[in-house]
N, C-alpha and C positions, 0 to 999 in steps of 0.2 A: 399565179405568178411563179410558183416553183416549177410547174410543168413546162413553162415557156423559158425557163432559165433567165429570168429578168435580172437576177442579182447573183452573178457568179461569185464564188469565194475569192477574197483578196486577203493576203497576209499583211499584217502590220502590227507593230507594238506587241509582238509576242502572242498574237491571237488571230483568229480568222474573222473577217468582216464580210457582210453582205449589204451593199449599199443600193438604195433607190433614191433618185432625185425627185424633188418637188419644186416646181416653179410656178407659183400662182398666188394671187391675192387670196385672202381667207374666203373659203367657200366650202360647201358640204363635201364636194368631191375630194378636196384637199384632206379633210378630216377622215373620210372613208379610206383613202389611200394610206394615210398615216396609221390608222388602226389596222389595216391589212398588213402593213410592214411589221407592226408589233406582233401580230398573230404569227407571222412567219419568222420572227426574230431577225428581221432586217432593220438596218439603221437608215432612218430618213435623213437625207441631206437637203436642207432648205436653200433656195436661191431667192434673191430679193431684187426688186426694181432698181435699187440704187447700185447694184453691182455692174461694173463694166465688163466688157468682153474679156479682158485679160484676167479679171478675177474669176469669172465663170469658168474660163478655160483652165485656170490654175487648179480650181477645186475639182473639175472633171478629171484632170491628170492625176492629182494626188489620191483621189478615191478610186481611180480606174473605173469610174461609173459607166455602165453600159445602157442603163435605162433611166429615163426621166419622164415624169408625168407633168404636163404643163397646161396652162390656160392657152387658148388658141392664139392669143396675141404674141406669145413667145416662140411659136413654131417658126415663123419667118426669121427670127433672130438666130435660132439654132441652125436653120438651113444655110443662112449667110455665113455663119461661123464655119460650118462644114466646107462650104465653097472656098473659104479663105484658108483652108488647111488646118483648122482647129478642131477640137473635140474628136480626136481620132478614135477613141475607144467607144464613143456613143453609137449604139446599134438600134435602140428602140426609143421612139418618141411617141408617147401615148398622150393624146390631147383630150381635154375635158370638153372641148367645144367642136362643133362642126367646122370644117375648113371650107371657106367660100372663095 
């Protein structure tokens, strides 16, 4: 994760942050990603089913998030958001599931 620069430094509240997004229901891959974030001293940003597009985009902007790990069901939502001119900072989408 460090070598791929998945979580570039972001300044805020007088300190440096490194954010990684997680958008998935509870599953082993979610936990493994969260533990990896703790290992690298990254902050996990959780996204939930109940969040609308505006809320997801707001969080992405506030955190300057560039990487999000997602369940396959959310990949199409992120692609549509990007087509709609949202989530401009997002560069990496890592899916836990095969794309069919």
